[in-house]
N, C-alpha and C positions, 0 to 999 in steps of 0.2 A: 094617780100613779104614785108609787112609793118614792120617798126622797132618796132612798138608796136601793140600787138593783145590781145584782151580780149575774152576768151572762155566763152561765156555766152549763154543764152537762154531766151525765153519769160517768163519763170517763175522763173528765177534766180534773186534774190534781190541783187543789187550791189550799194554800196555807191559811190557817185561822188568823195569823197575824196580819196577813194582807187584807182580809175582810174587816178585821178590827180597825186597821188604819183607814179603810174606806169609810167605815161608819163614823170615825172621828172627823173626817173631812166634811161630812154632811152637817156638822155643827159649826163650821166656819161662818164668819160674818157674811151674810148675803147669799149663802148657798141654798139653792132650791132643788137640786138633784145631783146625785153622784152615781155614776155607772161604772162598774168594774167589768172589764173585758175578760174573756176566758184565759188570757195570759197574765192576769193580775198576780203580782208578787210584791213582797214588802220592799219599801225603799227606806231612805233615811228619815223616818218619821212620817212620810207620806207615800202612798202606794204608787207603783209603776204599772201601767196598763189600765188607766182610768181616764174618764172624761167627767168634768165637774162644771156645772152651770151655776153662775152667781148673778144676782141682780145688782147692778150699779157698782159692784166691787170687783177688783182684780187682785189676785193673790200670786205674786211672782214665784213663791216657793212651790206652787202647784205646777209650774213649768220646769223649775230646777235649773241646773247648771249646763244642760245640754240643749239650750234654746235652738230651735230650728232643725233639730235632728230629724232625719227622714230618709226616704228611699227614692231612688231614681231607676226607672226601667227603660232600657233602650233595646228595641227589637231590630234584629238585622236579618238579611237574607244570605248571610255567609253560609257556605256549605259545611262540609265536615271539617273538624279541627283535629290536628294531631297534638295530643297532650304534651309530649316532650318539647316540640317546637313552640307551642303556645306558652309553656312555662318559661322558656328562655326569653321569649318576646315580652311577656308580662314583666319579668324582672328588669329587662332593659327599659321598658316604658316607665316603670316606677323609679328607676335610677335617674332618668332624665327630668329636667325642670322646664316645663313648657312656658313658664311665666318669667323666666330669668331675664328676658329682654324688656319687660314692662317696668315702668316707673312704680315703685312701691306705694307711694302716697296716692297716686292716681288709681292704682289697682284696688286699694282698699276702699277709697271713696266710691268707685264705680260699683263694686260688689255690694257695698252698704246701701247705696241709693237706688240702684236699678236692678240688682240681681244678675242672673246669668247673661241676659241679653246685652248688658253693657260691654261684655267682652267682644262683641261683634265689631265694635268700632274703636277699640282701645289700641293705641300704639304699642308695639312690642309684643303683641299676641300673635302666635303662629296663624297663618291663613286658614288652616284646617280647623283650628279651634275657633276662630272667628266665624266660620261657616256653621259649625255646630251650635255656637251660641245664638246665631241668627235664627235657628230653628225654634228656639224657645219662644213660647207665646208671650212672655212678659206679663201675663195676667195672673198674678198670684193672690188677688183678693185682699191684700194687706193695705193698711193705711200708709200715708207717706212716711218714709224713714225719718227718725228723729235726728238730733244732733250727734254727729259722729265724733266730735272732738274728744270726748272723754275716753274713746276706745281706739284711738290711733296709737297703738302700742306694739306694732310689728306683727299683728295677726295675719297680714297678707301672706306671710311666709308659710302659713298653714294651708293655703288654698291648694287643693289637689292632694291632700294627705288624708289618710283613713282615720287615724286616731286609735285609741285603745278600746278596751271593753269588747262589746259585741259588734262593733263596727267592722265592715268588710267591703271589699269589692269582689265581684264574682263573675265568672263566665258560666252560663247555665244553658241547658237544652230544654226546650218546651216539650211537654208530653202532649198527647192528643187533646185538643181543647174540649172542654165540657160545654161551653157556650160559644158555638162556632161564629155567631154573628158578632159578638163583642170582640172575639179574638181577631176576626177578619178586619175590624176597624183599626186594629193595631198592626195589621200585616203579620199576625202571629199564626203560625201553622205548626203541625207536629214536626219536631226536630229543628225548629227555628233556634238559632243561636242568639242568646240574650245577654246583654251587659246589665248587671244588677249591682247597684251601689247603695250602701247604708252608711251614712255618716252625718255629722252635724256641723256646728259652728266652731268646733274645737275650743281653744281657750277663750275665745270671745264670749261664748255663752256663760262660762264661769265668771268672767269679769262683770257681765251684766247681772248675774245672780248676786254677786257680792255687793254691787252698787246699790241694789234695791232691797236686799235682805228679806225679812219676814213680815214686812208691813202689809196691811190691807190698804189698797190704793183706791182713792176716789177722785173724781173731778180732774183737776189739772195734773196731779201726780199720776193718776191712772192714764191719762192721754200721753204724758211724756214717756211713761214706761212702755206703752203699746207702740209708740213710735220707735223707741230704741229696740224693742223686741222685733219689730218689722225689719229694721236694719240687720239685726243678727240673723233672722230667718232668710233674708235675701243673701247674706253672706254664705249661709249654710247651703242654700240652693246652688250658688256659684261654685262652692267647694265640690258638690256632687257632680256638677257639669264637668269640671276639670278632671275629676276622678273617672267619669265616663269617657272622657277624651283619652285618658291613658289606656283604659281597657279596649276601647275601639281601635286605637292605634295598634295595639298588639294583635287585634283580629284583622287588621288591614280593612277596616269597615268605616273609614271616615268620609268617604264619598257619599253624597246625598242619595245616590241610587242604592247604596248598601243599607241605609236606615229606613225601615218601613213604619216605625211608630215609636212614641216615647211618652212617658208621663212621670211626674214627680209628686210625691206626697210628703207632707210634714207631720211628724209625730208629736212634737213638743212645741206648742204655741197656744195663743188665746185668740179666739174669733168671736165677733159679735154675731149671734144667730138667734132666731126665734125659738123659744122654749115655752111650751104650754100657753101659746098665744101672746107672749110678750117677749121683748128683747132681753137677751142675757149674754153674759160673757162666758163662753164655753172654753174651759181650760183643758188641754189634752196633754197628758204626760205618758208617753208610750202608747198612744192610741192614734189611729189615722182617721181623718174626716172621711165620711162615706155617704155623701148626699145621693139621692136617688139617681141611678144611672152612671155615677162616677166610678172610675176604676181606682183600686188601691192594691197594695201588695202586702200580704201577711208573710213575714219572713220566717223561714224554717231555721233550725239550728244547723251548724256545719254538718254536711253529709245528708241532711234531710231536705226535702223539697220546700220551696216557697210557693205560695199560691197567689196568683192574680185573681182578685174578686171584684164583683160589681156591687156597689152599695145600694141600699134601699132607702136611706134617709130615715130609718125607723127611729122615732123619738124615744123609744124605750132605752136605747143605747146612746142617746144624744147624737144621733146621726154619725156614729163612729163604728170602727171595727178594731180588733186587736192589731198591734203592729208586729207581732211575732209569736213565737211559741211560748216565751216566758221562762224565766229561770226557775229551777226547783232546788238548786244549790247556790249558796253564795260562792264567790270566786275562791275564797280561802278554803271553803269546804271542798270544792271541786279539786283543788290541788292536793289536799290531804287524802281524799278518798280515791283519787284516780291515779296517783303517781305510782302506786304499786300494782295497779290493775293493767296498765298499758305500758309497753316499752316505747321508748322515744321514737323508734323507727316506725311504730304503728300510728303515731299521732299525725303524721303528714300524709297518710293515705297512700294511694298508688292506683294504677290502672285508670279507671274512669273518674274517680273522685280524689282530688289532690288538694293539699293546703300549702300555700307559700307563706311561711312564717318562720322567722329566725329566733323568736323568743319562746323558749320551751315552756315557761310558766303560763304564757298566754294560751298555748295549745291545750294545757290542762284546764285552765279557767273557762275556755270557750268550747270544751269538748261537748259533743251532742248529749252525752249522759248527764250534763249539768242543766239540761233544758227539758221542758215538757215536750211530749210528743205533739207534732203539728196537726195530725189528723183530728183528734178530739176538739182542738181549738176551732178548726174550720167547721166541723160538724155542729158545734155549739152556735157559731155565728149563723149558720143556716137554720138551725132549729128555732132560734129566736128571731128569725127573719131580719137580720141585720145586713146580710150580704148573700150573694150567690156565687158559686165557683165559675171561673172563666177558664183557667188553665194552670197546671202545675209547672214549676221550673225546677228541673233537677240539676244540682251543681256539678260542674265538670272540674273547675279549679277555683278555689276560694283564696283570695289574697288578703293577708293581714300584715303587710310590710309597712 
């Protein structure tokens, strides 16, 4: 197999700079394969939307400053929702601080060491959030978390916050499932109401990236980094759980009988996985792991559907799928090109698709026009046998508060 592969299709828009960055990654120390997803786009020296396998060596800069970024999907059996009422309830949910009663140091250490499930027994956590945390399997496939001491810098205040960029929380409605069996395992039916969250480790990931820099890591340094990365990823998963709690509280869906299924996938991390018959460290930056039979979600841009997909584990794409539609404009380009095209009143939508966001520049930066279309991305994943469709999630209200 080639050392570099791009998963594209006839309708996938791909920048040449993104491909050039991917090809340069293939020359990094220890690299044996670099796979660009159909949402591949240029990053700060290294591409976003890629999976990179290296023997013996770990490169922290291939994870970047958003360690642990990912998405959480929670399926409910809530019936119809009234957008006006839901909008008010979402604002109230994001104004409240569900972790105000927890000890800050204990909260950080619990999230770092154990991830979401730690909240199930932590003092000061609301009972409904404890119950939601208890539903988490706790099986994240990560090594033990490393030393938290260098990172006790107040990041616990970020738990339950969305962050900037393309992160969001959303209430979606499922379309008719394509794969009825996989959808049924989640309790997902046509018109199911779904909480969808996309966020990461917030400033903690940046602190981790700054601590390790651009070095190629081996042996002891590699293991120490992977332990600290595991802590950041568990923190990010905890963040998404608390965000899900906010959305579910607005939906009045926190009781166990209201939740029919859930899963969480991480887009930015490093995993030890077999590649070409030997062990390798697979770095993912803006790519979701998709082993055979596992569910992932490919995020649409605001106003476009996201897709739940089932992975095939295809080694061509290093057992990965795209994490979203992928940008086709930088954020500054989006503001410059779109500010005269759309009035402010148009940016927040209305009717069945709304956006809760009080920062006007962010509405331009994350406008659907700044992203690739989602359909060609999903079609490319299917054409290259990386995943199959399960069901589309159509946004009702997207939150960027």
